[in-house]
N, CA, C and O of each residue as an XYZ file, in Angstrom:
980
protein
N      83.913     71.569      2.709
C      83.788     70.954      3.801
C      83.527     69.651      4.045
O      82.422     69.257      3.672
N      84.271     68.851      4.588
C      84.539     67.326      4.489
C      83.820     66.695      6.040
O      84.151     67.238      7.094
N      83.123     65.869      6.041
C      82.445     65.247      7.217
C      82.989     63.903      6.978
O      82.991     63.290      5.910
N      83.549     63.449      8.365
C      83.920     62.170      8.461
C      83.095     61.155      9.219
O      82.899     61.308     10.424
N      82.585     60.084      8.527
C      81.767     59.277      9.032
C      82.497     58.219     10.063
O      83.714     58.250     10.248
N      81.674     57.336     10.674
C      82.202     56.336     11.583
C      83.018     56.671     12.736
O      83.789     55.846     13.228
N      82.867     57.952     13.225
C      83.781     58.597     14.217
C      82.863     59.782     14.875
O      82.019     60.329     14.166
N      83.014     60.115     16.038
C      82.384     61.366     16.346
C      82.157     62.172     15.181
O      82.946     62.031     14.246
N      81.216     62.993     15.075
C      80.909     63.981     14.014
C      82.046     64.773     13.949
O      82.350     65.507     14.889
N      82.870     64.678     12.679
C      84.207     65.352     12.422
C      83.983     66.305     11.123
O      83.601     65.796     10.069
N      84.186     67.455     11.206
C      84.100     68.294     10.165
C      85.526     69.022      9.784
O      86.050     69.792     10.589
N      86.077     68.755      8.601
C      87.228     68.994      8.125
C      87.280     70.440      7.156
O      86.557     70.613      6.175
N      88.148     71.281      7.588
C      88.131     72.450      6.573
C      89.316     72.725      5.926
O      90.371     72.664      6.558
N      89.298     73.022      4.743
C      90.448     73.177      3.863
C      91.286     74.724      3.885
O      92.408     74.911      3.415
N      90.525     75.629      4.476
C      91.232     76.887      4.967
C      90.712     77.410      6.174
O      89.795     76.876      6.799
N      91.321     78.503      6.523
C      90.775     78.959      7.934
C      89.480     79.597      7.908
O      88.791     79.525      8.926
N      89.010     80.262      6.806
C      87.890     80.785      6.513
C      86.768     80.060      6.529
O      85.716     80.504      6.990
N      86.920     78.631      5.920
C      86.145     77.503      6.149
C      85.973     77.059      7.456
O      84.902     76.635      7.891
N      86.987     77.146      8.079
C      87.017     76.408      9.512
C      86.076     77.229     10.368
O      85.315     76.638     11.134
N      86.073     78.625     10.286
C      85.411     79.606     11.074
C      83.995     79.662     10.676
O      83.110     79.952     11.481
N      83.776     79.385      9.431
C      82.294     79.052      8.751
C      81.642     78.057      9.352
O      80.475     78.142      9.734
N      82.466     76.922      9.481
C      81.797     75.587      9.965
C      81.450     75.783     11.513
O      80.433     75.316     12.025
N      82.529     76.618     12.283
C      82.148     76.762     13.592
C      81.042     77.640     13.784
O      80.172     77.472     14.639
N      81.098     78.677     12.887
C      79.907     79.712     13.029
C      78.340     79.058     12.635
O      77.314     79.444     13.194
N      78.367     78.222     11.790
C      77.402     77.531     11.399
C      76.883     76.727     12.630
O      75.692     76.741     12.943
N      77.913     75.967     13.370
C      77.422     74.917     14.424
C      76.676     75.777     15.364
O      75.548     75.467     15.749
N      77.506     77.245     15.880
C      77.230     78.020     16.963
C      75.979     78.494     16.959
O      75.232     78.466     17.938
N      75.612     79.097     15.500
C      74.287     79.749     15.337
C      73.250     78.606     15.396
O      72.242     78.980     15.996
N      73.191     77.475     15.010
C      72.254     76.276     14.982
C      72.077     75.914     16.355
O      70.936     75.699     16.765
N      73.330     75.795     17.318
C      73.118     75.499     18.504
C      72.603     76.599     19.648
O      72.129     76.299     20.743
N      72.784     77.774     19.196
C      71.875     78.837     19.969
C      70.521     79.109     19.798
O      69.668     79.540     20.576
N      70.494     78.827     18.812
C      68.824     79.077     17.969
C      67.994     78.058     18.827
O      66.835     78.348     19.121
N      68.481     77.019     19.187
C      67.879     76.123     20.371
C      67.910     76.596     21.669
O      66.918     76.771     22.377
N      68.931     76.776     21.939
C      69.158     77.176     23.348
C      68.616     78.368     23.936
O      68.394     78.520     25.137
N      68.379     79.356     22.858
C      67.839     80.896     23.175
C      66.397     80.489     23.625
O      65.951     81.021     24.642
N      65.598     79.535     22.901
C      64.196     79.399     23.288
C      63.973     79.108     24.793
O      62.816     79.057     25.212
N      65.021     78.916     25.624
C      64.792     78.599     27.082
C      65.283     79.872     27.716
O      66.023     80.694     27.174
N      64.713     79.944     29.101
C      65.133     80.990     30.078
C      66.329     80.862     30.456
O      66.928     79.810     30.235
N      66.939     81.947     31.126
C      68.387     81.741     31.520
C      69.601     81.935     30.540
O      69.571     81.883     29.310
N      70.781     82.193     31.445
C      72.170     82.597     30.440
C      72.507     81.493     29.501
O      72.077     80.384     29.818
N      73.019     81.567     28.689
C      73.619     80.669     27.838
C      75.040     80.534     28.348
O      75.763     81.530     28.351
N      75.513     79.291     28.806
C      77.034     79.152     29.325
C      77.899     78.512     28.238
O      77.715     77.367     27.823
N      78.820     79.310     27.825
C      79.638     78.921     26.825
C      81.277     78.938     27.410
O      81.918     79.910     27.811
N      81.678     77.576     27.309
C      83.077     77.305     27.938
C      83.956     77.428     26.967
O      83.717     76.820     25.924
N      85.184     78.241     27.067
C      86.234     78.589     25.896
C      87.379     78.241     26.475
O      87.532     78.219     27.696
N      88.444     77.885     25.455
C      89.799     77.602     25.649
C      90.805     78.587     25.112
O      90.418     79.528     24.419
N      91.952     78.432     25.371
C      93.025     79.265     25.301
C      93.865     78.668     24.077
O      93.310     77.950     23.245
N      95.194     78.983     23.999
C      96.020     78.579     22.996
C      95.834     79.496     21.709
O      95.999     80.716     21.706
N      95.479     78.748     20.656
C      95.431     79.349     19.333
C      93.756     79.746     19.245
O      93.357     80.476     18.337
N      92.984     79.288     20.101
C      91.510     79.453     19.876
C      90.936     80.848     20.222
O      89.926     81.230     19.632
N      91.540     81.633     21.161
C      90.751     82.984     21.190
C      90.792     83.911     20.255
O      90.094     84.908     20.436
N      91.503     83.828     19.197
C      91.615     84.818     17.994
C      90.568     84.097     17.099
O      89.703     84.848     16.647
N      90.483     82.831     16.768
C      89.804     82.138     16.056
C      88.218     82.522     16.466
O      87.404     83.138     15.778
N      88.054     81.977     17.764
C      86.709     82.064     18.132
C      86.195     83.294     18.470
O      84.975     83.448     18.520
N      87.034     84.277     18.732
C      86.351     85.795     18.616
C      86.021     86.386     17.408
O      85.270     87.354     17.293
N      86.709     85.671     16.301
C      86.305     86.133     14.914
C      85.084     85.525     14.709
O      84.208     86.244     14.229
N      84.809     84.363     14.956
C      83.690     83.543     14.720
C      82.484     84.398     15.437
O      81.522     84.701     14.732
N      82.504     84.780     16.763
C      81.520     85.355     17.596
C      81.284     86.867     17.009
O      80.198     87.432     17.135
N      82.214     87.360     16.469
C      82.104     88.853     15.992
C      81.287     88.768     14.766
O      80.401     89.589     14.531
N      81.601     87.698     13.914
C      80.864     87.434     12.584
C      79.374     87.096     12.717
O      78.750     86.908     11.672
N      78.730     86.998     13.908
C      77.359     86.447     14.095
C      76.456     87.623     14.019
O      76.436     88.376     14.992
N      75.868     87.825     13.212
C      74.619     88.864     13.220
C      73.640     88.894     14.356
O      73.071     87.830     14.599
N      73.358     89.919     15.075
C      72.354     89.789     16.192
C      72.574     88.807     17.385
O      71.624     88.389     18.047
N      73.757     88.488     17.608
C      74.003     87.655     18.657
C      73.616     88.269     20.009
O      74.195     89.274     20.420
N      72.651     87.676     20.689
C      72.087     88.248     22.042
C      73.221     87.990     22.867
O      73.365     86.876     23.372
N      74.019     88.887     23.049
C      75.222     88.931     24.147
C      74.795     89.028     25.492
O      75.522     88.632     26.404
N      73.677     89.522     25.695
C      72.845     89.854     27.128
C      72.517     88.583     27.526
O      72.458     88.470     28.750
N      72.255     87.461     26.816
C      71.986     86.242     27.311
C      73.315     85.212     27.444
O      73.235     84.100     27.965
N      74.441     85.732     26.930
C      75.738     84.644     26.826
C      76.471     85.062     27.975
O      76.472     86.199     28.446
N      77.110     84.045     28.403
C      78.370     84.551     29.246
C      79.546     83.213     28.847
O      79.226     82.038     28.670
N      80.864     83.747     28.776
C      81.883     83.005     28.414
C      82.688     82.608     29.434
O      83.316     83.496     30.011
N      82.804     81.604     29.753
C      83.627     81.070     30.900
C      85.144     80.336     30.224
O      85.210     79.755     29.140
N      85.926     80.486     30.888
C      87.340     80.029     30.874
C      87.267     78.334     31.073
O      86.862     77.961     32.174
N      87.559     77.502     30.283
C      87.871     76.243     30.838
C      88.905     75.611     31.546
O      88.996     74.470     32.000
N      89.821     76.769     31.555
C      91.182     76.584     32.177
C      91.796     77.885     32.056
O      91.539     78.609     31.094
N      92.628     78.240     33.016
C      93.572     79.228     33.038
C      94.773     79.478     33.652
O      94.943     78.804     34.668
N      95.529     80.119     33.407
C      96.963     80.145     33.700
C      97.155     81.213     34.698
O      96.734     82.357     34.526
N      97.913     80.752     35.932
C      98.230     81.678     37.034
C      99.219     83.029     36.645
O     100.273     83.163     37.266
N      98.880     83.899     35.721
C      99.488     85.000     35.437
C      98.634     86.119     35.511
O      97.406     86.041     35.510
N      99.486     87.474     35.595
C      98.428     88.570     35.351
C      97.557     88.614     33.952
O      98.009     88.113     32.922
N      96.333     89.225     34.003
C      95.454     89.188     32.942
C      96.245     90.042     31.810
O      95.737     90.071     30.689
N      97.566     90.798     32.057
C      97.874     91.286     30.822
C      99.134     90.672     30.343
O      99.962     91.196     29.597
N      99.167     89.543     30.846
C     100.548     88.589     30.322
C      99.759     87.946     29.224
O      98.557     87.696     29.310
N     100.672     87.645     27.974
C     100.095     87.002     27.117
C      99.465     85.450     27.050
O      98.576     85.000     26.327
N     100.217     84.853     28.016
C      99.540     83.647     28.699
C      98.364     83.666     29.018
O      97.803     82.610     28.724
N      97.610     84.539     29.583
C      96.609     84.611     30.140
C      95.096     84.469     29.149
O      94.788     85.346     28.342
N      94.343     83.351     29.354
C      93.432     82.891     28.569
C      92.426     84.300     28.320
O      92.196     84.888     27.263
N      91.922     84.597     29.730
C      90.989     85.721     29.959
C      91.436     86.957     29.087
O      90.745     87.528     28.243
N      92.645     87.234     29.435
C      93.198     88.258     28.692
C      93.086     88.394     27.272
O      92.795     89.453     26.716
N      93.324     87.292     26.680
C      93.220     86.923     25.011
C      91.957     87.380     24.738
O      91.866     88.373     24.016
N      90.729     86.742     25.265
C      89.526     87.133     24.932
C      89.189     88.589     25.065
O      88.415     89.187     24.317
N      89.859     89.126     26.118
C      89.540     90.755     26.259
C      90.091     91.455     25.279
O      89.566     92.485     24.854
N      91.227     90.963     24.809
C      92.010     91.369     23.685
C      91.310     91.345     22.226
O      91.342     92.257     21.400
N      90.633     90.021     22.094
C      90.068     89.973     20.765
C      88.483     90.096     20.715
O      87.873     89.548     19.797
N      87.895     90.729     21.582
C      86.697     91.048     21.690
C      86.389     92.545     21.863
O      86.979     93.262     22.671
N      85.362     92.977     20.990
C      85.037     94.535     21.534
C      85.002     94.777     22.974
O      84.820     93.819     23.724
N      85.160     95.974     23.449
C      85.014     96.321     24.751
C      83.735     96.314     25.284
O      83.601     96.208     26.503
N      82.567     96.432     24.391
C      81.211     96.348     24.876
C      80.599     94.875     25.094
O      79.428     94.678     25.420
N      81.573     93.852     24.865
C      81.274     92.598     25.219
C      82.111     92.213     26.361
O      81.792     91.137     26.867
N      83.006     92.767     26.839
C      83.765     92.391     28.017
C      82.914     92.104     29.382
O      83.290     91.518     30.397
N      81.849     92.605     29.135
C      80.950     92.471     30.555
C      80.281     90.917     30.596
O      79.681     90.408     31.543
N      80.581     90.306     29.238
C      79.737     89.061     29.057
C      80.633     88.001     29.290
O      80.112     86.886     29.283
N      82.210     88.072     29.556
C      83.265     87.297     29.656
C      83.577     87.250     31.517
O      84.047     88.124     32.246
N      83.160     86.056     31.791
C      83.300     85.776     33.399
C      84.775     85.808     33.525
O      85.510     85.041     32.902
N      85.235     86.826     34.447
C      86.573     86.950     34.807
C      86.968     85.684     35.782
O      86.219     85.030     36.508
N      88.289     85.556     35.581
C      88.969     84.604     36.403
C      89.912     85.484     37.514
O      90.943     86.021     37.109
N      89.586     85.575     38.633
C      90.355     86.439     39.489
C      91.671     85.654     40.136
O      91.685     84.716     40.933
N      92.673     86.305     39.569
C      93.937     85.381     40.050
C      94.292     85.731     41.421
O      94.355     86.915     41.754
N      94.538     84.738     42.274
C      95.041     85.032     43.771
C      96.316     84.682     43.519
O      96.956     84.671     42.468
N      96.681     84.316     44.944
C      98.196     84.425     45.228
C      98.966     82.961     44.959
O     100.176     82.756     45.057
N      97.703     81.802     44.514
C      98.385     80.654     44.430
C      97.323     79.890     43.451
O      96.189     80.356     43.339
N      97.654     78.869     42.838
C      96.464     78.325     41.968
C      95.427     77.397     42.743
O      94.425     77.017     42.136
N      95.646     77.006     44.120
C      94.608     76.517     44.917
C      93.664     77.649     45.423
O      92.544     77.271     45.768
N      93.916     78.858     45.512
C      93.130     79.708     45.907
C      92.396     80.312     44.755
O      91.276     80.790     44.933
N      92.883     80.315     43.760
C      92.402     80.868     42.509
C      91.174     79.861     41.792
O      90.151     80.190     41.192
N      91.642     78.714     42.069
C      90.732     77.588     41.790
C      89.369     77.657     42.899
O      88.281     77.317     42.434
N      89.419     77.991     44.012
C      88.296     77.974     44.844
C      87.515     79.307     44.649
O      86.322     79.474     44.900
N      88.360     80.197     44.176
C      87.573     81.488     43.961
C      86.909     81.436     42.666
O      85.798     81.961     42.584
N      87.444     80.862     41.605
C      86.700     80.562     40.460
C      85.416     79.424     40.459
O      84.370     79.597     39.834
N      85.666     78.462     41.131
C      84.559     77.549     41.516
C      83.297     78.320     41.927
O      82.187     78.231     41.402
N      83.690     79.142     43.026
C      82.784     79.927     43.563
C      81.758     80.692     42.910
O      80.548     80.793     43.114
N      82.781     81.363     41.823
C      82.239     82.242     40.693
C      81.250     81.442     39.967
O      80.100     81.880     39.930
N      81.528     80.321     39.378
C      80.861     79.321     38.692
C      79.603     79.002     39.349
O      78.557     79.105     38.710
N      79.601     78.585     40.691
C      78.561     78.233     41.257
C      77.256     79.331     41.540
O      76.045     79.122     41.625
N      77.976     80.449     41.634
C      77.082     81.648     41.652
C      76.278     81.903     40.532
O      75.087     82.213     40.493
N      77.161     81.714     39.542
C      76.586     82.088     38.090
C      75.695     80.999     37.665
O      74.541     81.191     37.282
N      76.321     79.735     37.751
C      75.745     78.519     36.855
C      74.535     77.817     37.898
O      73.657     77.064     37.476
N      74.656     78.144     39.038
C      73.776     77.448     39.872
C      72.181     77.022     39.455
O      71.737     75.878     39.550
N      71.479     78.123     39.006
C      70.088     77.897     38.671
C      70.200     76.640     37.452
O      69.285     75.831     37.301
N      71.370     76.619     36.682
C      71.203     75.696     35.481
C      71.816     74.373     35.838
O      71.915     73.512     34.964
N      72.229     74.155     37.048
C      72.919     72.537     37.276
C      71.901     71.742     37.661
O      70.903     72.066     38.305
N      72.205     70.662     37.227
C      71.365     69.328     37.430
C      72.271     68.404     38.205
O      73.364     68.039     37.774
N      71.731     68.016     39.450
C      72.434     67.174     40.416
C      73.452     67.953     41.068
O      73.051     68.891     41.757
N      74.852     67.723     40.976
C      75.687     68.124     41.461
C      76.947     68.745     40.827
O      77.897     69.271     41.406
N      76.713     68.540     39.313
C      77.573     69.051     38.617
C      76.969     70.459     37.702
O      75.746     70.598     37.713
N      77.652     71.305     37.060
C      76.989     72.197     36.251
C      76.721     71.806     34.851
O      77.481     70.903     34.502
N      75.948     72.158     33.992
C      75.811     71.768     32.728
C      75.879     72.951     31.929
O      74.982     73.786     31.815
N      77.201     72.971     31.286
C      77.490     74.133     30.351
C      76.809     73.718     29.084
O      76.827     72.578     28.621
N      76.193     74.784     28.559
C      75.593     74.694     27.243
C      76.450     74.357     26.196
O      76.066     73.486     25.415
N      77.623     74.923     26.018
C      78.475     74.604     24.966
C      80.055     74.884     25.622
O      80.416     75.888     26.237
N      80.886     73.638     25.276
C      82.022     73.926     25.416
C      82.958     73.709     24.272
O      82.922     72.657     23.635
N      83.804     74.679     23.988
C      84.802     74.585     22.831
C      86.143     74.241     23.484
O      86.747     75.130     24.084
N      86.658     72.966     23.400
C      88.036     72.565     23.566
C      89.016     72.548     22.641
O      88.810     72.424     21.433
N      90.051     72.666     23.138
C      91.352     72.629     22.349
C      92.081     71.042     22.561
O      91.559     70.113     23.176
N      93.140     71.025     22.019
C      93.818     69.586     22.080
C      95.220     70.005     21.977
O      95.447     70.765     21.036
N      96.352     69.643     22.826
C      97.668     69.848     22.465
C      98.330     68.533     21.657
O      97.743     67.498     21.339
N      99.508     68.836     21.462
C     100.189     67.772     20.734
C     100.190     66.397     21.361
O     100.020     65.334     20.764
N     100.421     66.583     22.735
C     100.242     65.364     23.804
C      98.812     65.021     23.819
O      98.507     64.070     24.539
N      98.046     65.503     23.285
C      96.541     65.253     23.671
C      95.875     65.996     24.810
O      94.663     65.934     25.014
N      96.743     66.720     25.558
C      95.864     67.420     26.743
C      94.856     68.154     26.286
O      94.913     68.550     25.122
N      93.647     68.507     27.175
C      92.724     69.374     26.908
C      92.566     70.129     28.103
O      92.945     69.582     29.139
N      92.062     71.323     28.175
C      92.178     72.208     29.235
C      93.405     72.127     29.833
O      94.368     72.227     29.073
N      93.652     71.947     31.172
C      94.893     71.854     31.643
C      95.042     70.726     32.502
O      95.405     70.668     33.677
N      94.596     69.591     31.468
C      94.533     68.032     32.202
C      95.469     67.330     30.999
O      95.178     67.092     29.827
N      96.724     67.089     31.758
C      97.675     66.351     31.073
C      97.881     65.148     31.212
O      97.599     64.614     32.284
N      98.436     64.405     30.139
C      98.560     62.756     30.184
C      99.530     62.272     31.617
O     100.576     62.768     32.035
N      98.805     61.233     32.096
C      99.245     60.929     33.112
C      99.206     61.493     34.411
O      99.724     60.960     35.392
N      98.600     62.559     34.420
C      98.472     63.509     35.622
C      97.490     62.956     36.624
O      96.420     62.445     36.296
N      97.928     63.090     37.906
C      96.895     62.798     38.903
C      95.631     63.341     38.878
O      94.770     62.731     39.512
N      95.296     64.414     38.253
C      94.095     64.926     38.272
C      92.979     64.486     37.348
O      91.771     64.694     37.456
N      93.704     63.781     36.345
C      92.712     62.939     35.563
C      91.769     61.768     36.359
O      90.754     61.317     35.827
N      92.202     61.364     37.606
C      91.504     60.645     38.458
C      90.700     61.301     39.412
O      90.166     60.743     40.370
N      90.613     62.713     39.079
C      89.640     63.410     39.946
C      88.185     63.236     39.602
O      87.662     64.090     38.887
N      87.442     62.160     40.064
C      86.107     61.931     39.494
C      84.989     62.161     40.380
O      83.820     61.827     40.187
N      85.529     62.832     41.476
C      84.103     63.138     42.438
C      83.261     64.384     41.797
O      83.700     65.247     41.038
N      82.158     64.269     42.219
C      81.151     65.037     41.789
C      80.773     66.359     42.440
O      79.779     67.046     42.205
N      81.976     66.632     43.493
C      81.683     67.721     44.390
C      82.771     68.952     43.736
O      82.479     70.139     43.880
N      83.834     68.601     43.131
C      84.884     69.484     42.666
C      84.457     69.975     41.431
O      83.981     69.181     40.619
N      84.542     71.010     41.199
C      84.391     71.744     39.671
C      85.551     72.004     39.042
O      85.865     71.608     37.919
N      86.344     72.840     39.955
C      87.846     73.413     39.473
C      89.098     72.884     40.159
O      89.160     72.697     41.374
N      90.030     72.668     39.359
C      91.062     71.909     40.285
C      92.347     72.926     40.044
O      92.420     73.648     39.049
N      93.180     72.893     40.912
C      94.433     73.577     40.722
C      95.577     72.587     40.241
O      95.796     71.471     40.712
N      96.189     73.145     39.324
C      97.327     72.429     38.722
C      98.691     73.366     39.045
O      98.914     74.509     38.645
N      99.456     72.583     39.824
C     100.673     73.144     40.394
C     101.887     72.653     39.779
O     102.993     73.096     40.087
N     101.701     71.735     38.903
C     102.949     71.009     38.215
C     102.856     70.825     36.709
O     103.486     69.905     36.188
N     102.056     71.702     35.926
C     101.843     71.337     34.798
C     103.235     71.286     33.837
O     104.159     72.098     33.881
N     103.138     70.270     33.081
C     104.555     70.013     32.366
C     104.871     71.047     31.089
O     106.003     71.191     30.627
N     103.843     71.650     30.660
C     103.941     72.859     29.835
C     103.915     74.126     30.674
O     103.005     74.261     31.492
N     104.720     74.939     30.552
C     104.644     76.396     31.266
C     103.688     76.972     30.745
O     103.277     76.653     29.630
N     103.019     78.189     31.660
C     103.491     78.101     32.984
C     102.908     76.734     33.852
O     102.034     75.962     33.460
N     103.543     76.682     34.949
C     103.354     75.526     35.572
C     102.030     75.602     36.617
O     101.355     74.640     36.981
N     101.871     76.844     36.951
C     100.582     77.061     37.961
C      99.395     77.369     36.865
O      99.399     78.167     35.927
N      98.348     76.430     37.324
C      97.176     76.691     36.308
C      95.797     76.113     37.293
O      95.885     75.522     38.370
N      94.686     76.444     36.639
C      93.436     75.956     37.137
C      92.673     75.284     35.911
O      92.891     75.609     34.744
N      91.899     74.466     36.240
C      91.179     73.656     34.985
C      89.689     73.045     35.597
O      89.439     72.675     36.744
N      88.988     73.077     34.644
C      87.472     72.185     34.896
C      87.884     70.893     35.239
O      89.050     70.624     34.952
N      87.207     70.019     35.787
C      87.382     68.573     35.904
C      86.852     67.708     34.899
O      85.788     68.184     34.504
N      87.117     66.711     34.355
C      86.459     65.806     33.569
C      84.979     65.472     33.843
O      84.125     65.418     32.959
N      84.745     65.238     35.240
C      83.140     65.123     35.191
C      82.357     66.273     34.801
O      81.204     66.158     34.385
N      83.036     67.533     34.941
C      82.402     68.929     34.642
C      82.548     68.776     33.025
O      81.595     69.336     32.481
N      83.195     68.355     32.356
C      83.357     68.318     30.737
C      82.215     67.592     30.420
O      81.260     68.019     29.772
N      82.352     66.382     30.939
C      81.374     65.544     30.412
C      79.936     65.846     30.631
O      79.047     65.388     29.913
N      79.723     66.675     31.702
C      78.391     66.965     32.117
C      77.667     67.954     30.988
O      76.457     68.174     30.958
N      78.563     68.456     30.146
C      78.042     69.743     29.289
C      77.107     69.191     28.229
O      77.244     68.024     27.863
N      76.176     69.961     27.726
C      74.954     69.712     26.917
C      75.776     69.432     25.356
O      75.399     68.572     24.561
N      76.708     70.156     25.177
C      77.168     70.444     23.664
C      78.778     70.362     24.034
O      79.133     70.942     25.060
N      79.765     69.669     23.244
C      81.191     69.656     23.443
C      81.812     69.574     21.871
O      81.707     68.596     21.131
N      82.478     70.839     21.553
C      83.240     70.857     20.246
C      84.585     71.037     20.668
O      84.978     71.894     21.459
N      85.338     70.081     20.029
C      86.867     70.429     19.719
C      87.325     71.064     18.816
O      86.840     70.793     17.718
N      88.194     71.929     18.843
C      88.708     72.790     17.617
C      90.222     72.536     17.483
O      90.966     72.908     18.390
N      90.699     71.932     16.416
C      91.909     71.543     16.718
C      92.554     72.011     15.097
O      92.018     71.687     14.038
N      93.616     72.704     15.204
C      94.532     72.740     13.874
C      95.923     72.554     14.094
O      96.484     72.551     15.190
N      96.497     72.381     12.851
C      97.814     72.083     12.687
C      98.553     70.558     12.481
O      98.253     69.626     13.227
N      99.322     70.442     11.638
C      99.728     69.285     11.287
C     100.446     68.303     12.525
O     100.507     67.082     12.669
N     101.007     69.584     13.420
C     101.635     68.608     14.619
C     100.657     67.796     15.579
O     100.995     67.076     16.519
N      99.525     68.041     15.185
C      98.465     67.378     16.211
C      97.891     66.235     15.338
O      97.114     65.442     15.869
N      98.221     66.098     14.035
C      97.463     65.079     13.283
C      97.573     63.654     13.977
O      96.535     62.992     13.951
N      98.608     63.123     14.553
C      98.780     61.938     14.857
C      98.019     61.705     16.098
O      97.419     60.636     16.211
N      97.974     62.623     17.086
C      97.128     62.691     18.290
C      95.592     62.652     18.076
O      94.870     61.952     18.786
N      95.171     63.345     17.180
C      93.870     63.706     16.488
C      93.305     62.154     15.978
O      92.192     61.662     16.166
N      94.356     61.642     15.347
C      93.830     60.185     14.613
C      93.522     59.255     15.693
O      92.566     58.482     15.626
N      94.575     59.338     17.007
C      94.607     58.306     18.019
C      92.961     58.480     18.751
O      92.194     57.534     18.934
N      92.708     59.770     19.058
C      91.801     60.114     19.792
C      90.424     59.600     19.058
O      89.516     58.991     19.623
N      90.472     59.984     17.652
C      89.148     59.612     16.823
C      89.019     58.301     16.797
O      87.898     57.817     16.956
N      90.135     57.486     16.593
C      90.022     56.010     16.467
C      89.880     55.212     17.810
O      89.804     53.983     17.795
N      89.849     55.892     18.899
C      89.874     55.415     20.271
C      90.875     54.588     20.593
O      90.687     53.616     21.325
N      92.149     54.918     20.031
C      93.597     54.155     20.379
C      94.174     54.844     21.221
O      95.284     54.424     21.546
N      93.666     56.176     21.915
C      94.572     56.936     22.882
C      93.888     56.545     24.259
O      93.044     57.297     24.747
N      94.295     55.253     24.940
C      93.565     55.300     26.023
C      94.165     55.997     27.228
O      93.526     55.975     28.280
N      95.364     56.630     27.166
C      95.904     57.287     28.331
C      95.852     58.918     27.661
O      96.551     59.770     28.210
N      95.167     59.226     26.700
C      95.335     60.923     26.096
C      93.979     61.496     26.841
O      92.846     61.040     26.688
N      94.329     62.510     27.614
C      93.121     63.030     28.154
C      92.020     63.686     27.468
O      90.997     63.894     28.120
N      92.079     64.057     26.205
C      91.291     64.431     25.091
C      90.083     63.339     24.875
O      88.888     63.539     24.655
N      90.856     62.048     25.024
C      90.144     60.818     24.601
C      89.064     60.397     25.639
O      88.204     59.548     25.403
N      89.201     61.117     26.886
C      88.343     60.882     28.251
C      87.086     61.566     28.004
O      86.055     61.211     28.575
N      87.125     62.627     27.099
C      86.031     63.598     27.030
C      84.997     62.886     26.152
O      85.240     62.635     24.972
N      83.813     62.558     26.757
C      82.685     61.833     26.223
C      81.460     62.127     26.805
O      80.932     61.428     27.670
N      80.995     63.160     26.342
C      79.694     63.865     27.098
C      78.531     62.883     27.376
O      78.222     62.100     26.477
N      77.926     62.865     28.441
C      76.827     62.142     28.464
C      75.650     62.279     27.846
O      74.695     61.508     27.949
N      75.725     63.510     27.036
C      74.595     64.049     26.118
C      74.808     63.203     24.707
O      73.875     62.963     23.940
N      76.167     62.792     24.485
C      76.628     62.119     23.123
C      76.758     63.381     22.197
O      76.957     63.105     21.014
N      76.690     64.591     22.483
C      76.850     65.571     21.427
C      78.064     66.280     21.685
O      78.362     67.271     22.353
N      78.795     65.309     20.806
C      80.396     65.731     20.654
C      80.807     65.780     19.070
O      80.518     65.005     18.158
N      81.521     66.876     19.082
C      81.807     67.370     17.602
C      83.589     67.658     17.559
O      84.253     68.050     18.518
N      84.055     67.374     16.320
C      85.614     67.735     16.009
C      85.629     68.645     14.922
O      85.261     68.194     13.837
N      85.972     69.807     14.983
C      86.255     70.784     13.885
C      87.605     70.874     13.579
O      88.396     71.252     14.443
N      87.962     70.585     12.493
C      89.570     70.307     12.165
C      90.058     71.208     10.996
O      89.370     71.310      9.980
N      91.063     71.765     11.112
C      91.631     72.129      9.534
C      92.288     70.709      8.715
O      92.458     69.583      9.183
N      92.516     71.110      7.630
C      93.232     69.968      6.926
C      94.470     69.258      7.556
O      94.734     68.060      7.657
N      95.171     70.417      7.963
C      96.570     69.578      8.678
C      96.345     68.771      9.808
O      96.894     67.674      9.916
N      95.535     69.250     10.709
C      95.233     68.436     11.789
C      94.446     67.141     11.399
O      94.494     66.163     12.144
N      93.781     67.126     10.332
C      93.274     66.017      9.923
C      93.873     65.117      8.844
O      93.227     64.234      8.279
N      95.281     65.432      8.574
C      95.861     64.777      7.368
C      96.164     63.483      7.576
O      96.632     62.886      6.607
N      95.988     62.746      8.823
C      96.453     61.329      8.962
C      94.981     60.798      9.191
O      95.014     59.631      9.581
N      93.913     61.217      9.088
C      92.541     60.572      9.032
C      92.232     59.551      7.760
O      91.136     59.000      7.663
C-alpha cells in the first residue's frame, strides 16, 4: 500500500486484493465509530465496476451488523432491475439474498423525473431522522469516476452541476452523454454534505483525470467539485489509475 501525501488522502494498491483490503480496513474503521451511535448507518454506493468489488469487500467483513446498515444508490439508470445497466440490480446480483432487504430499492417509474421524485421521497422517509438542516448527511459515500471525470450521473458541462439549492436531493438526467440517456442522481450539495466520502477508481484510462482532480487542475470536472464539508475525503486507487501521479 502506498499513501500519497500533499493531496486528499490517497491510497494506492498494487493488486485487486490489496485494493479490497484497503477499502475493507477503511470501512471497518469508519463503521466502528458509526456503530456507537443510534440509528441506521447510511452508505451510498455507485455503479460501473464498483458493485462487484464493493460487494466482495462487504462479504469479507466478519460480523457486519447488517441490520444497522442501509445501502443507497447514488445514481441509477432508468432501466429494468434485470438489465445489466441497473446499479440496484448489480448489488442484488452480487450480495447474498439475505442482505437484499438492506439495499434501498430504486423504484423505476415511466420517466426519469418521476423516478427522481419517488427516490427522493424514499430517501426523505429513510434518512429524515439523520438529516441536519435541509440536506441528508450520508454516513459514507463510495463514489466512482469516469474517464471524463463524471461522478454519479453528473457529467462535465451539464446544467445539473449548477443545481445548488438545498431543497432538491435527487435530480433527473434526461440527456446523459453516456448511455443510457435517462438517469437519476444525487446532487452535488448532497454529496458534499456526507460525513465521509471515498472515491474508488481503477484503470489506466482514468489516470489523466485522476491526476487532474487530485492536483486541483480540473476546474470543470464534476469529481473535482466533490469536497465534503466534513473534510473527510479519500481516494482508493489501483496502480493503473495512479500511474500518472
